[in-house]
PLY file of the C-alpha trace (Angstrom):
ply
format ascii 1.0
element vertex 537
property float x
property float y
property float z
element edge 536
property int vertex1
property int vertex2
end_header
0.00 0.00 0.00
1.39 3.46 -0.87
2.47 5.80 1.91
-0.46 7.93 3.03
-0.68 11.19 4.94
-3.38 12.80 7.07
-6.11 14.24 4.88
-6.76 17.96 5.33
-10.52 18.41 5.08
-10.46 22.20 5.40
-12.09 23.72 2.31
-11.84 20.34 0.57
-13.57 19.94 -2.79
-14.68 16.94 -4.81
-11.58 17.33 -6.97
-9.18 17.62 -4.02
-10.63 14.50 -2.37
-10.28 12.57 -5.62
-6.73 13.83 -6.10
-5.79 12.57 -2.62
-7.41 9.20 -3.24
-6.30 8.51 -6.79
-2.75 9.72 -6.13
-2.47 7.34 -3.20
-1.96 10.10 -0.64
-5.01 9.13 1.44
-7.52 6.35 1.85
-11.27 6.74 1.90
-11.30 5.86 5.60
-8.79 8.63 6.28
-10.87 11.13 4.31
-14.07 10.23 6.17
-12.30 10.18 9.53
-10.95 13.67 8.89
-14.45 15.07 8.51
-15.77 13.11 11.48
-12.98 14.51 13.61
-13.93 18.04 12.64
-17.56 17.39 13.54
-16.70 15.86 16.89
-14.23 18.59 17.82
-15.85 21.70 16.33
-19.62 21.16 16.16
-19.99 23.02 19.47
-19.32 26.22 17.51
-22.40 25.70 15.34
-24.73 23.01 16.73
-25.22 22.09 13.07
-25.30 18.28 13.25
-28.33 16.28 14.40
-27.10 12.72 13.85
-24.30 10.72 12.30
-24.43 7.68 10.08
-23.23 4.56 11.95
-22.30 2.96 8.60
-20.08 5.77 7.28
-16.73 4.16 8.09
-17.84 0.71 6.97
-18.86 2.24 3.65
-15.47 3.94 3.43
-13.74 0.60 3.96
-15.77 -0.95 1.16
-14.79 1.89 -1.16
-11.13 1.45 -0.19
-11.41 -2.16 -1.31
-12.85 -1.01 -4.62
-10.06 1.55 -4.95
-7.39 -1.07 -4.32
-9.00 -3.34 -6.94
-9.08 -0.55 -9.51
-12.87 -0.33 -9.41
-13.27 3.22 -8.11
-16.19 4.61 -10.10
-18.78 7.33 -9.76
-18.49 11.13 -9.86
-18.86 11.27 -6.07
-16.61 8.33 -5.18
-15.83 8.65 -1.45
-17.18 12.19 -1.18
-18.42 12.79 2.41
-21.70 14.71 2.43
-24.39 15.77 4.90
-28.13 15.74 4.30
-30.68 18.17 5.65
-32.77 16.11 8.05
-35.89 16.22 5.93
-34.42 13.82 3.32
-35.58 10.22 3.78
-32.76 7.81 4.63
-33.30 4.14 5.35
-30.32 3.89 7.72
-30.85 7.10 9.75
-34.12 8.53 11.19
-35.61 11.49 9.33
-36.91 13.91 11.95
-37.41 17.28 10.29
-35.94 18.62 13.54
-39.22 17.77 15.30
-39.23 15.80 18.57
-42.46 14.03 17.61
-40.58 12.55 14.61
-37.45 11.59 16.52
-38.12 7.87 15.92
-39.61 8.20 12.44
-37.66 5.79 10.24
-38.09 5.61 6.46
-37.52 2.16 4.98
-36.48 3.61 1.62
-33.99 6.31 0.63
-35.38 9.34 -1.17
-34.55 8.96 -4.89
-32.11 11.88 -4.65
-30.34 10.17 -1.75
-30.21 6.87 -3.65
-28.66 8.72 -6.61
-26.01 10.33 -4.39
-25.13 6.95 -2.88
-25.03 5.28 -6.30
-22.58 7.96 -7.45
-20.27 6.99 -4.56
-21.11 9.61 -1.94
-20.79 8.70 1.74
-23.58 10.08 3.90
-21.92 11.31 7.10
-25.19 12.17 8.79
-28.00 14.69 9.07
-27.89 18.45 9.60
-30.20 20.52 11.77
-32.84 22.72 10.15
-35.59 25.06 11.07
-38.28 22.79 12.48
-40.04 21.07 9.56
-38.44 23.73 7.32
-41.22 26.21 8.15
-39.04 29.30 8.78
-35.54 30.60 8.28
-34.01 30.76 11.76
-32.73 27.15 11.89
-34.03 26.35 15.35
-35.86 23.12 16.13
-37.28 21.24 19.10
-35.05 18.25 18.36
-31.81 20.07 17.50
-31.97 23.44 19.21
-30.54 26.60 17.65
-27.89 26.34 14.95
-25.37 29.17 15.22
-23.85 31.20 12.40
-20.16 30.19 12.15
-19.10 33.76 11.32
-21.01 35.50 14.11
-22.23 33.51 17.11
-24.92 36.11 17.83
-26.66 35.44 14.51
-28.67 32.68 12.88
-27.17 30.77 9.91
-30.13 31.56 7.66
-32.55 28.78 6.92
-34.34 26.62 6.83
-31.29 24.64 5.64
-29.11 26.47 8.17
-27.58 23.33 9.61
-26.37 22.36 6.16
-25.02 25.84 5.50
-23.18 26.03 8.82
-21.77 22.52 8.35
-20.55 23.10 4.79
-18.82 26.41 5.56
-17.19 24.75 8.61
-15.78 21.94 6.41
-17.81 19.24 8.17
-18.44 17.73 4.72
-17.56 18.43 1.08
-21.08 19.54 0.25
-24.56 19.21 1.67
-28.14 19.09 0.54
-30.96 21.48 1.30
-34.57 22.15 0.44
-36.11 25.43 -0.66
-39.76 26.35 -0.18
-39.23 30.11 -0.25
-35.56 30.85 0.50
-34.09 27.80 2.14
-31.28 26.78 -0.22
-30.33 30.38 -0.86
-30.62 31.94 2.61
-28.02 29.65 4.26
-25.72 29.94 1.24
-25.89 33.72 1.52
-25.38 33.71 5.30
-22.42 31.31 5.15
-20.44 32.55 2.11
-21.45 29.54 0.01
-22.82 28.57 -3.38
-26.15 26.88 -4.01
-28.56 25.91 -6.76
-32.35 25.98 -6.60
-33.23 24.10 -9.81
-36.24 24.65 -12.05
-39.34 23.01 -10.60
-39.29 19.41 -11.81
-35.58 19.03 -12.61
-34.98 17.09 -9.38
-37.67 14.88 -7.91
-38.95 15.84 -4.46
-40.15 12.35 -3.56
-38.93 11.23 -0.16
-38.57 14.75 1.20
-40.73 15.96 4.11
-43.03 18.24 2.09
-44.53 21.68 2.51
-45.80 22.78 -0.89
-46.10 21.23 -4.34
-45.95 24.73 -5.83
-43.01 26.05 -3.80
-40.75 23.12 -2.93
-37.41 22.38 -4.60
-34.28 20.52 -3.50
-30.62 20.98 -4.36
-26.99 21.24 -3.22
-25.01 23.74 -1.13
-21.21 23.80 -1.48
-18.05 25.85 -1.11
-17.51 26.07 -4.88
-19.67 26.44 -7.97
-18.08 23.38 -9.56
-19.08 21.17 -6.63
-22.64 22.50 -6.90
-22.66 21.59 -10.60
-21.36 18.06 -9.99
-23.85 17.47 -7.20
-26.75 18.82 -9.27
-25.82 16.49 -12.13
-26.15 13.51 -9.81
-29.33 14.68 -8.11
-31.02 15.38 -11.45
-30.03 11.98 -12.85
-33.11 10.33 -11.33
-35.14 11.68 -14.25
-38.90 11.23 -14.50
-40.68 10.22 -11.30
-44.38 9.39 -11.47
-44.76 10.25 -7.76
-43.62 13.82 -8.47
-45.26 14.59 -11.79
-43.50 17.96 -12.12
-40.56 15.88 -13.39
-42.54 15.20 -16.56
-41.86 18.81 -17.61
-38.10 18.36 -17.99
-37.09 18.86 -21.66
-35.65 15.73 -23.26
-32.56 17.74 -24.22
-31.61 17.95 -20.53
-31.54 14.19 -19.96
-28.12 13.12 -18.70
-26.66 16.65 -18.85
-23.27 17.03 -17.15
-23.59 20.46 -15.60
-19.95 20.60 -14.52
-18.68 19.89 -18.05
-20.13 23.16 -19.31
-18.22 25.34 -16.81
-15.57 27.40 -18.57
-13.46 30.46 -17.84
-14.76 32.40 -20.85
-15.29 36.14 -20.49
-18.33 37.72 -18.86
-18.24 40.42 -21.55
-21.54 40.93 -23.32
-23.68 39.32 -20.62
-26.94 41.18 -19.95
-28.03 41.01 -16.31
-31.18 42.68 -15.01
-30.87 44.39 -11.63
-34.12 43.98 -9.69
-34.18 47.31 -7.85
-37.38 46.46 -5.98
-35.46 43.72 -4.14
-33.07 46.23 -2.53
-33.72 48.44 0.50
-32.34 51.75 -0.72
-34.16 53.94 1.83
-32.62 52.77 5.11
-29.35 53.83 6.71
-29.61 51.01 9.22
-26.33 49.20 9.96
-28.03 45.90 9.04
-28.92 47.18 5.55
-26.00 49.40 4.47
-23.42 46.55 4.26
-25.67 44.59 1.88
-26.02 47.52 -0.51
-22.30 48.24 -0.28
-21.39 44.63 -1.10
-23.82 44.54 -4.03
-22.57 47.88 -5.37
-18.96 46.69 -5.22
-19.80 43.41 -6.96
-21.85 45.11 -9.66
-18.98 47.54 -10.30
-16.68 44.55 -10.87
-19.21 43.00 -13.23
-19.47 46.19 -15.27
-15.67 46.45 -15.39
-15.63 42.89 -16.78
-17.96 43.91 -19.60
-21.35 42.95 -18.17
-24.29 45.13 -19.21
-26.45 45.84 -16.14
-30.06 46.61 -17.02
-32.08 48.39 -14.34
-35.49 46.75 -13.71
-37.87 49.10 -11.91
-41.24 47.40 -12.47
-43.33 47.76 -9.31
-44.60 44.19 -9.53
-41.24 43.06 -8.14
-41.83 43.66 -4.44
-40.91 40.56 -2.44
-43.02 41.54 0.56
-46.16 42.10 -1.51
-45.61 38.97 -3.60
-45.25 36.84 -0.47
-48.27 38.36 1.22
-50.59 37.96 -1.76
-49.48 34.83 -3.62
-47.82 32.41 -1.15
-49.78 29.12 -1.22
-47.84 26.96 1.24
-50.52 26.79 3.90
-53.14 25.54 1.41
-50.99 22.60 0.31
-49.13 21.74 3.51
-51.63 19.64 5.47
-52.63 17.50 2.49
-49.02 16.75 1.54
-47.93 16.05 5.12
-50.84 13.68 5.69
-49.73 11.69 2.65
-46.08 11.69 3.78
-46.82 10.65 7.37
-49.24 7.85 6.39
-46.99 6.13 3.82
-46.46 2.37 4.34
-42.72 2.93 3.81
-42.48 5.12 6.94
-41.80 2.95 9.97
-40.95 3.71 13.58
-43.06 5.60 16.08
-44.52 8.72 14.42
-47.76 10.69 13.98
-49.75 9.70 10.90
-51.35 13.10 10.21
-50.31 16.71 10.58
-53.09 17.29 13.09
-51.83 14.41 15.21
-48.27 15.74 15.01
-49.30 19.11 16.39
-51.60 17.67 19.03
-48.76 15.74 20.65
-46.87 17.25 23.56
-43.21 16.64 22.82
-40.89 16.52 25.82
-37.31 17.65 26.12
-34.66 15.93 28.19
-35.69 17.83 31.31
-39.34 16.85 31.00
-40.44 20.29 29.85
-42.72 20.86 26.90
-41.26 22.26 23.68
-42.86 25.02 21.73
-43.04 25.10 17.97
-41.32 28.34 17.01
-43.70 31.27 17.76
-43.65 32.62 14.20
-44.98 29.24 13.02
-48.14 29.40 15.14
-50.31 31.39 12.78
-49.03 29.48 9.76
-49.63 26.04 11.25
-53.03 26.87 12.71
-54.18 28.13 9.32
-52.66 25.16 7.49
-54.57 22.71 9.68
-57.89 24.04 8.35
-56.87 25.17 4.83
-56.85 23.10 1.66
-56.41 23.32 -2.08
-60.22 23.28 -2.31
-60.44 26.84 -0.97
-61.58 29.44 -3.50
-58.74 31.67 -2.33
-56.25 29.01 -3.42
-57.46 29.10 -7.02
-57.27 32.90 -7.02
-53.68 32.82 -5.77
-52.70 30.21 -8.37
-54.04 32.51 -11.09
-51.95 35.29 -9.60
-48.88 33.04 -9.74
-49.52 32.38 -13.43
-49.69 36.14 -14.05
-46.45 36.69 -12.10
-44.74 33.94 -14.11
-45.84 35.55 -17.38
-44.68 38.97 -16.16
-41.26 37.57 -15.34
-40.98 35.94 -18.77
-41.95 39.26 -20.34
-39.26 41.07 -18.33
-36.64 38.66 -19.67
-37.84 39.00 -23.26
-38.42 42.76 -23.30
-34.96 43.48 -21.90
-33.10 40.65 -23.69
-31.74 39.40 -20.37
-29.49 36.43 -19.70
-30.34 36.48 -15.97
-31.54 38.73 -13.16
-29.56 39.62 -10.03
-30.42 40.96 -6.57
-29.28 40.42 -2.95
-30.65 37.26 -1.35
-31.51 39.31 1.72
-32.00 43.07 1.97
-30.37 43.10 5.41
-27.76 40.99 7.18
-28.89 37.59 8.42
-30.82 38.19 11.65
-29.78 37.74 15.24
-30.59 34.64 17.30
-33.90 35.21 19.08
-35.41 37.25 16.25
-39.06 36.40 15.51
-38.40 35.70 11.83
-35.77 35.85 9.08
-36.61 39.26 7.63
-35.80 40.85 4.29
-35.33 37.77 2.12
-36.09 37.83 -1.61
-36.60 34.17 -2.49
-40.34 34.28 -3.09
-40.11 35.19 -6.80
-38.29 32.00 -7.78
-40.30 29.90 -5.34
-43.63 30.80 -6.95
-42.55 30.87 -10.59
-40.46 27.69 -10.34
-37.46 29.54 -11.75
-33.87 28.33 -11.28
-31.52 30.38 -9.10
-27.82 30.21 -8.33
-26.55 31.89 -5.16
-22.98 33.20 -4.95
-21.04 35.01 -2.22
-21.22 38.78 -2.81
-19.17 40.11 0.09
-19.00 40.63 3.84
-20.08 43.27 6.29
-17.26 45.15 8.05
-15.40 43.08 10.64
-16.54 43.49 14.22
-16.05 42.09 17.69
-18.78 39.53 17.04
-17.77 38.79 13.43
-14.00 38.51 12.95
-14.38 37.98 9.20
-17.55 40.03 8.89
-21.03 38.66 8.18
-21.43 37.00 4.75
-23.70 38.52 2.10
-24.99 36.59 -0.91
-26.40 37.40 -4.34
-29.06 35.49 -6.27
-28.82 34.96 -10.03
-32.26 34.04 -11.39
-32.81 32.63 -14.86
-35.47 31.38 -17.24
-36.80 27.85 -16.70
-34.26 25.13 -17.55
-31.33 27.58 -17.79
-29.26 25.81 -15.11
-26.24 25.45 -17.40
-26.13 29.19 -18.10
-26.68 30.14 -14.45
-23.99 27.78 -13.21
-21.63 29.17 -15.83
-22.37 32.76 -14.77
-21.91 31.82 -11.12
-18.65 30.05 -11.90
-17.30 33.05 -13.82
-18.27 35.41 -10.99
-16.54 33.07 -8.51
-13.35 33.22 -10.59
-13.61 36.99 -10.94
-14.25 37.87 -7.30
-12.93 35.09 -5.02
-15.17 36.41 -2.23
-15.49 33.27 -0.11
-13.43 32.91 3.04
-13.83 30.44 5.89
-14.85 31.34 9.46
-11.82 32.12 11.63
-12.17 29.12 13.97
-12.86 26.75 11.07
-9.37 27.36 9.70
-7.77 25.30 12.45
-6.57 21.78 11.71
-8.05 19.00 13.81
-6.14 15.89 14.83
-7.80 12.76 13.50
-8.49 9.98 15.98
-8.63 6.27 15.29
-12.36 5.81 14.87
-13.79 2.32 15.05
-17.41 3.40 15.21
-19.07 6.67 14.38
-19.68 8.66 17.57
-23.19 9.72 18.49
-23.94 13.42 18.45
-26.39 14.56 21.11
-28.09 17.79 20.04
-27.76 20.73 22.43
-31.39 21.58 22.98
-30.69 24.22 25.60
-30.45 27.05 23.10
-34.04 26.73 21.99
-35.30 27.08 25.56
-33.21 30.20 26.09
-34.44 31.85 22.91
-38.12 31.01 23.06
-40.86 30.56 25.69
-41.97 27.04 26.57
-45.42 25.69 25.73
-47.31 23.77 23.06
-49.74 24.48 20.26
0 1
1 2
2 3
3 4
4 5
5 6
6 7
7 8
8 9
9 10
10 11
11 12
12 13
13 14
14 15
15 16
16 17
17 18
18 19
19 20
20 21
21 22
22 23
23 24
24 25
25 26
26 27
27 28
28 29
29 30
30 31
31 32
32 33
33 34
34 35
35 36
36 37
37 38
38 39
39 40
40 41
41 42
42 43
43 44
44 45
45 46
46 47
47 48
48 49
49 50
50 51
51 52
52 53
53 54
54 55
55 56
56 57
57 58
58 59
59 60
60 61
61 62
62 63
63 64
64 65
65 66
66 67
67 68
68 69
69 70
70 71
71 72
72 73
73 74
74 75
75 76
76 77
77 78
78 79
79 80
80 81
81 82
82 83
83 84
84 85
85 86
86 87
87 88
88 89
89 90
90 91
91 92
92 93
93 94
94 95
95 96
96 97
97 98
98 99
99 100
100 101
101 102
102 103
103 104
104 105
105 106
106 107
107 108
108 109
109 110
110 111
111 112
112 113
113 114
114 115
115 116
116 117
117 118
118 119
119 120
120 121
121 122
122 123
123 124
124 125
125 126
126 127
127 128
128 129
129 130
130 131
131 132
132 133
133 134
134 135
135 136
136 137
137 138
138 139
139 140
140 141
141 142
142 143
143 144
144 145
145 146
146 147
147 148
148 149
149 150
150 151
151 152
152 153
153 154
154 155
155 156
156 157
157 158
158 159
159 160
160 161
161 162
162 163
163 164
164 165
165 166
166 167
167 168
168 169
169 170
170 171
171 172
172 173
173 174
174 175
175 176
176 177
177 178
178 179
179 180
180 181
181 182
182 183
183 184
184 185
185 186
186 187
187 188
188 189
189 190
190 191
191 192
192 193
193 194
194 195
195 196
196 197
197 198
198 199
199 200
200 201
201 202
202 203
203 204
204 205
205 206
206 207
207 208
208 209
209 210
210 211
211 212
212 213
213 214
214 215
215 216
216 217
217 218
218 219
219 220
220 221
221 222
222 223
223 224
224 225
225 226
226 227
227 228
228 229
229 230
230 231
231 232
232 233
233 234
234 235
235 236
236 237
237 238
238 239
239 240
240 241
241 242
242 243
243 244
244 245
245 246
246 247
247 248
248 249
249 250
250 251
251 252
252 253
253 254
254 255
255 256
256 257
257 258
258 259
259 260
260 261
261 262
262 263
263 264
264 265
265 266
266 267
267 268
268 269
269 270
270 271
271 272
272 273
273 274
274 275
275 276
276 277
277 278
278 279
279 280
280 281
281 282
282 283
283 284
284 285
285 286
286 287
287 288
288 289
289 290
290 291
291 292
292 293
293 294
294 295
295 296
296 297
297 298
298 299
299 300
300 301
301 302
302 303
303 304
304 305
305 306
306 307
307 308
308 309
309 310
310 311
311 312
312 313
313 314
314 315
315 316
316 317
317 318
318 319
319 320
320 321
321 322
322 323
323 324
324 325
325 326
326 327
327 328
328 329
329 330
330 331
331 332
332 333
333 334
334 335
335 336
336 337
337 338
338 339
339 340
340 341
341 342
342 343
343 344
344 345
345 346
346 347
347 348
348 349
349 350
350 351
351 352
352 353
353 354
354 355
355 356
356 357
357 358
358 359
359 360
360 361
361 362
362 363
363 364
364 365
365 366
366 367
367 368
368 369
369 370
370 371
371 372
372 373
373 374
374 375
375 376
376 377
377 378
378 379
379 380
380 381
381 382
382 383
383 384
384 385
385 386
386 387
387 388
388 389
389 390
390 391
391 392
392 393
393 394
394 395
395 396
396 397
397 398
398 399
399 400
400 401
401 402
402 403
403 404
404 405
405 406
406 407
407 408
408 409
409 410
410 411
411 412
412 413
413 414
414 415
415 416
416 417
417 418
418 419
419 420
420 421
421 422
422 423
423 424
424 425
425 426
426 427
427 428
428 429
429 430
430 431
431 432
432 433
433 434
434 435
435 436
436 437
437 438
438 439
439 440
440 441
441 442
442 443
443 444
444 445
445 446
446 447
447 448
448 449
449 450
450 451
451 452
452 453
453 454
454 455
455 456
456 457
457 458
458 459
459 460
460 461
461 462
462 463
463 464
464 465
465 466
466 467
467 468
468 469
469 470
470 471
471 472
472 473
473 474
474 475
475 476
476 477
477 478
478 479
479 480
480 481
481 482
482 483
483 484
484 485
485 486
486 487
487 488
488 489
489 490
490 491
491 492
492 493
493 494
494 495
495 496
496 497
497 498
498 499
499 500
500 501
501 502
502 503
503 504
504 505
505 506
506 507
507 508
508 509
509 510
510 511
511 512
512 513
513 514
514 515
515 516
516 517
517 518
518 519
519 520
520 521
521 522
522 523
523 524
524 525
525 526
526 527
527 528
528 529
529 530
530 531
531 532
532 533
533 534
534 535
535 536
């Protein structure tokens, strides 16, 4: 066996892992152990991890045997990843961060998870999320509060905040998230990361704890645009899924597309990007808003210097607050979808079988106290329990969504745009204990089913709480099925700006122990009790 050396998992990419493996510098077990060591030694900074996969090292050993035999195949061979804990996994419970689902055990992997495994990925475990993905603070009754790695006084965005915090901390190579309104893009923005919300239907949503057929999408979050592209290629390889009929809309030309293969370093010159001015807060001098505008202005100046034509879009229809208030349809679809998910024969273990039953249970914490669903979810959940797609209001909102989708298509055509840009959040990611994640702009893509890439745009000024500053992200929204173009634009911007930098504490190297079994992570639930009052619905 060739001489190996300790694998350095800090800022590792798919390519760097493969270089270490295929050059004989490291084994798969050493790669996996390096990430496990970081989780065990550094997770207290973030509280990002809910559970670990007891089979991770055994899987690594199997892949080492394949490597030794010359049978190392798959674009994700021995790539350690983390899943948001609303992805079904047959070897780890899928809790949604909810104590009432702590023992809920799928007997089948979600198709996206099966695809990742088939490509060679090693599932390290599950990341915390905002409870049932219903808000953007990343606090849950099962996992507690996830902390922003750049500023311990702030949330990590959400609802996929555990994934975002874990990826930026190098607890895995990349992670998965879900996005109902902002939830792939918010944690990417708040953690100086890249993400992809694909066009509705490109990646099947089967096997994911649902919220909305109209809103929901799933995708990857990573430290580089190339890793996002490789991960998306695998996740989209599942193709048509009769259980999620939105997948029938995928053009045949996109079957088996390799999204990473189309990434090039060609010039940005001649690109036409619309700037959605209604998605900025240009009237406030608040210290939470000014850094976002400053970062966006600096990035747009670099784009113009590189030859990009910025087209100002001032149509009043593009007001994220108004769009969300008038057209959001989550609560009409939520109960029906959750009832189907919870009553599936393939879901074993102790768990509620309806949404009403889930919220009627009194979940207990380790001290015997009752846990409260996050206060901002009260009104939403109470309405969802009595709403349905049969409501007349639902049909009216769906007609409004069709009109918004047509308006967006018209904006692209009338201005000859390649894509549209705007800050993911008008203000910095909010502080822990805030009632909601304010100022986010994800609703436009969520309702129209449009694809969006998120890229790091900059940082706020450094402070006592944020040694590197607080990350700020930019969304790049495209026409349906324009993932290749968006990933290319994101990749070129990454090469132009090199904005991303790791949290200060995450730059330290961690000594790797001799793991025989994967350690158990016990979530720190104390944070949720400190931030929120105790009670039940």
